[in-house]
LOTIRO-939655 format. One record per residue: x, y, z of N, C-alpha, C, O, CB in turn; residue in three letters. Coordinates in nm, 4 decimals, padded with zeros to 6 digits. Glycine has a CB too. Layout:
BEGIN
R	n_east	n_north	n_up	ca_east	ca_north	ca_up	c_east	c_north	c_up	o_east	o_north	o_up	cb_east	cb_north	cb_up	type
R	X	Y	Z	X	Y	Z	X	Y	Z	X	Y	Z	X	Y	Z	ALA;
...
//
This chain:
BEGIN
R	n_east	n_north	n_up	ca_east	ca_north	ca_up	c_east	c_north	c_up	o_east	o_north	o_up	cb_east	cb_north	cb_up	type
R	02.0579	00.7072	02.0220	01.9405	00.7348	01.9779	01.8270	00.7232	02.0937	01.8381	00.6559	02.1962	01.9195	00.6484	01.8641	MET;
R	01.7498	00.7783	02.0676	01.6585	00.8026	02.2493	01.5825	00.6730	02.2364	01.5793	00.5934	02.1426	01.5124	00.9738	02.2797	SER;
R	01.5311	00.6715	02.3360	01.4487	00.5284	02.3537	01.3075	00.5524	02.2986	01.2389	00.4568	02.2625	01.4347	00.4752	02.5229	THR;
R	01.2700	00.6591	02.2927	01.1302	00.7170	02.1610	01.1376	00.6628	02.0274	01.0732	00.5851	01.9569	01.1336	00.8938	02.1169	LEU;
R	01.2844	00.7639	02.0171	01.3116	00.7468	01.8702	01.3045	00.5029	01.7764	01.2686	00.4521	01.6702	01.5302	00.8481	01.8768	ALA;
R	01.3477	00.4659	01.8735	01.4008	00.3165	01.9105	01.2089	00.2612	01.9493	01.1421	00.1929	01.8717	01.5565	00.3150	02.0947	LEU;
R	01.1801	00.2921	02.0282	01.0027	00.2375	02.0119	00.9830	00.2873	01.8393	00.9528	00.1960	01.7625	00.8530	00.3561	02.1536	LEU;
R	00.9945	00.3842	01.7984	00.9462	00.4022	01.6822	01.0055	00.3485	01.5552	00.9909	00.3195	01.4364	00.9364	00.5173	01.6760	VAL;
R	01.0553	00.3527	01.6240	01.1580	00.2435	01.4562	01.0576	00.0887	01.4762	00.9777	00.0197	01.4130	01.4348	00.1791	01.5066	VAL;
R	01.1333	00.0951	01.6216	01.0476	-00.1244	01.6411	00.9210	-00.1073	01.5809	00.8937	-00.1749	01.4817	00.9922	-00.2137	01.8552	LEU;
R	00.8357	-00.0220	01.6295	00.6804	-00.0069	01.6198	00.6628	00.0137	01.4835	00.5685	-00.0633	01.4649	00.6125	00.1130	01.7050	LEU;
R	00.6878	00.0654	01.3692	00.7302	00.0267	01.2424	00.8015	-00.0228	01.1835	00.8337	00.0270	01.0756	00.7389	00.0697	01.1984	LEU;
R	00.8475	-00.1202	01.2195	00.9250	-00.2086	01.2034	00.8594	-00.3714	01.2073	00.9218	-00.4697	01.1675	01.0217	-00.1752	01.2993	ALA;
R	00.7008	-00.3749	01.2725	00.6424	-00.4618	01.3264	00.4973	-00.4036	01.2573	00.4180	-00.4977	01.2567	00.6710	-00.4735	01.4876	LEU;
R	00.4570	-00.3238	01.2194	00.2807	-00.3257	01.1234	00.3576	-00.3155	01.0204	00.3571	-00.4206	00.9564	00.1321	-00.1835	01.1343	VAL;
R	00.4483	-00.2054	00.9591	00.4526	-00.2465	00.8099	00.4410	-00.3933	00.7022	00.3933	-00.4233	00.5928	00.5630	-00.2032	00.7898	LEU;
R	00.5461	-00.4791	00.8544	00.4799	-00.5988	00.7299	00.3588	-00.6501	00.7361	00.3037	-00.7156	00.6476	00.5494	-00.7293	00.7204	PRO;
R	00.3153	-00.6205	00.8429	00.1578	-00.6248	00.8740	00.0479	-00.5834	00.7472	-00.0366	-00.6388	00.6769	00.1320	-00.5133	01.0009	LEU;
R	00.1017	-00.4634	00.7655	00.0187	-00.3877	00.6803	00.0223	-00.4188	00.5542	-00.0799	-00.3975	00.4889	00.0406	-00.2651	00.6867	TYR;
R	00.1833	-00.4983	00.4632	00.2107	-00.5266	00.3259	00.1146	-00.6586	00.2985	00.0522	-00.6839	00.1954	00.3794	-00.5527	00.2997	LEU;
R	00.1214	-00.7380	00.4257	00.0731	-00.8675	00.4144	-00.0614	-00.8652	00.4505	-00.1078	-00.9784	00.4377	00.1455	-00.9612	00.4907	GLY;
R	-00.1492	-00.7798	00.4925	-00.2738	-00.7734	00.4723	-00.2984	-00.7172	00.3354	-00.4110	-00.7349	00.2889	-00.3328	-00.7037	00.5747	ALA;
R	-00.2349	-00.6705	00.2843	-00.2531	-00.5964	00.1241	-00.2470	-00.7155	00.0161	-00.3452	-00.7549	-00.0469	-00.1089	-00.4726	00.0815	LEU;
R	-00.1291	-00.7619	00.0055	-00.1359	-00.8213	-00.0097	-00.2671	-00.9688	-00.0332	-00.3413	-01.0286	-00.1110	-00.0640	-00.7859	00.0338	GLY;
R	-00.2429	-00.9633	00.0301	-00.3970	-01.1423	00.0622	-00.5098	-01.0391	00.0154	-00.6009	-01.1108	-00.0258	-00.4530	-01.2367	00.3161	TYR;
R	-00.5507	-00.8946	00.0007	-00.5987	-00.8882	-00.0550	-00.6540	-00.8993	-00.1542	-00.7525	-00.9575	-00.1996	-00.5887	-00.8687	-00.0383	VAL;
R	-00.5448	-00.8073	-00.1979	-00.5021	-00.8242	-00.3630	-00.5170	-00.9929	-00.4617	-00.5704	-01.0146	-00.5705	-00.3172	-00.7815	-00.3599	VAL;
R	-00.4446	-01.0868	-00.3658	-00.4545	-01.1757	-00.4216	-00.6336	-01.2387	-00.3714	-00.6697	-01.2961	-00.4741	-00.3168	-01.2533	-00.3913	LEU;
R	-00.6978	-01.2457	-00.3141	-00.8455	-01.3151	-00.3220	-00.9542	-01.2281	-00.3488	-01.0700	-01.2668	-00.3331	-00.8855	-01.3836	-00.1931	ARG;
R	-00.9106	-01.0470	-00.4109	-01.0652	-01.0123	-00.4496	-00.9289	-00.9702	-00.5527	-00.8477	-00.8981	-00.4948	-01.2153	-00.8916	-00.3504	HIS;
R	-00.9051	-00.9942	-00.6502	-00.8863	-00.9484	-00.7472	-00.9019	-00.8005	-00.8088	-00.8008	-00.7413	-00.8467	-00.9344	-01.0180	-00.7894	PRO;
R	-01.0233	-00.7440	-00.8181	-01.1036	-00.6281	-00.8321	-01.0399	-00.5340	-00.7691	-01.0136	-00.4284	-00.8266	-01.2339	-00.6375	-00.7871	ARG;
R	-00.9960	-00.5628	-00.6086	-00.8880	-00.4474	-00.5749	-00.7776	-00.4191	-00.5811	-00.7234	-00.3263	-00.5211	-00.8766	-00.4229	-00.4959	PHE;
R	-00.7044	-00.5319	-00.6906	-00.6041	-00.4610	-00.7513	-00.5139	-00.3627	-00.8539	-00.3985	-00.3250	-00.8742	-00.5884	-00.5019	-00.7506	ALA;
R	-00.6891	-00.3453	-00.9170	-00.6879	-00.2097	-01.0403	-00.6539	-00.0951	-00.9544	-00.5863	-00.0107	-01.0132	-00.8559	-00.1697	-01.1307	GLN;
R	-00.6891	-00.0615	-00.7998	-00.6775	00.0999	-00.8255	-00.4957	00.1012	-00.7384	-00.4441	00.2034	-00.6930	-00.8513	00.2239	-00.7162	PRO;
R	-00.4433	-00.0130	-00.7365	-00.3554	00.0120	-00.6673	-00.2696	00.0807	-00.8268	-00.2111	00.1881	-00.8407	-00.3010	-00.1271	-00.5644	LEU;
R	-00.2898	-00.0147	-00.9133	-00.1785	00.0426	-01.0440	-00.1965	00.1291	-01.0498	-00.3007	00.1855	-01.0163	-00.1694	00.0110	-01.1772	THR;
R	-00.0589	00.1949	-01.1154	-00.0714	00.3090	-01.1969	-00.1916	00.4017	-01.2416	-00.2317	00.5091	-01.1968	-00.0280	00.2699	-01.2923	VAL;
R	-00.2420	00.3082	-01.3635	-00.3894	00.3184	-01.4491	-00.4836	00.3606	-01.3403	-00.5475	00.4653	-01.3306	-00.4498	00.1609	-01.5259	CYS;
R	-00.4762	00.2107	-01.2253	-00.5772	00.3027	-01.1689	-00.6088	00.3937	-01.0842	-00.7174	00.4235	-01.0345	-00.6331	00.2663	-01.1461	GLY;
R	-00.4677	00.4506	-01.0671	-00.4634	00.5604	-00.9529	-00.5392	00.6955	-01.0834	-00.6327	00.7751	-01.0745	-00.2466	00.5969	-00.8695	MET;
R	-00.4279	00.6588	-01.2064	-00.5237	00.7866	-01.3010	-00.6406	00.7488	-01.3052	-00.7056	00.8437	-01.3492	-00.4909	00.8175	-01.4607	ALA;
R	-00.6903	00.6846	-01.2896	-00.8808	00.6602	-01.3258	-00.9332	00.7153	-01.2541	-01.0110	00.8047	-01.2875	-00.9621	00.5257	-01.3166	SER;
R	-00.9040	00.6740	-01.0940	-00.8944	00.7801	-00.9709	-00.9559	00.9075	-00.9409	-01.0516	00.9559	-00.8805	-00.7827	00.8172	-00.9624	LEU;
R	-00.8247	00.9488	-01.0336	-00.8389	01.0924	-01.0181	-00.8480	01.1411	-01.1806	-00.7769	01.2241	-01.2373	-00.7017	01.1619	-00.9251	MET;
R	-00.9194	01.0900	-01.2158	-00.9485	01.1207	-01.3763	-00.8685	01.1756	-01.4283	-00.8766	01.2852	-01.4838	-01.0504	01.1922	-01.4156	LYS;
R	-00.7746	01.1035	-01.4174	-00.6889	01.1641	-01.5582	-00.6271	01.0475	-01.6558	-00.5050	01.0350	-01.6466	-00.5435	01.2635	-01.5053	THR;
R	-00.6702	00.9916	-01.7151	-00.5873	00.8268	-01.8278	-00.4845	00.8628	-01.9459	-00.4812	00.8107	-02.0574	-00.7329	00.7244	-01.9441	ASP;
R	-00.3912	00.9764	-01.8893	-00.3267	00.9922	-01.9936	-00.1808	00.9002	-01.9723	-00.0882	00.8614	-02.0436	-00.3150	01.1476	-02.0163	SER;
R	-00.2217	00.8915	-01.8284	-00.1135	00.7462	-01.7808	-00.0792	00.7005	-01.8875	00.0296	00.7272	-01.9385	-00.1736	00.6115	-01.6962	VAL;
R	-00.1895	00.6033	-01.9537	-00.2232	00.4558	-01.9281	-00.2310	00.4436	-02.0728	-00.2033	00.3326	-02.1183	-00.3645	00.4082	-01.8310	CYS;
R	-00.2765	00.5737	-02.1876	-00.2617	00.5965	-02.3705	-00.1179	00.5213	-02.3752	-00.0587	00.5079	-02.4823	-00.2504	00.8030	-02.4464	ARG;
//
């Protein structure tokens, strides 16, 4: 693998857990933000709630 590919993989390996951890923290501390992350929440954002019936 080239050096650039290794740097990209390393960057993703470092940033992805930080992003997921921050997302989990926000959802635990502010449960109202969890609703848009669910399937029904996304359906309500797209104005199609046929998935949630």
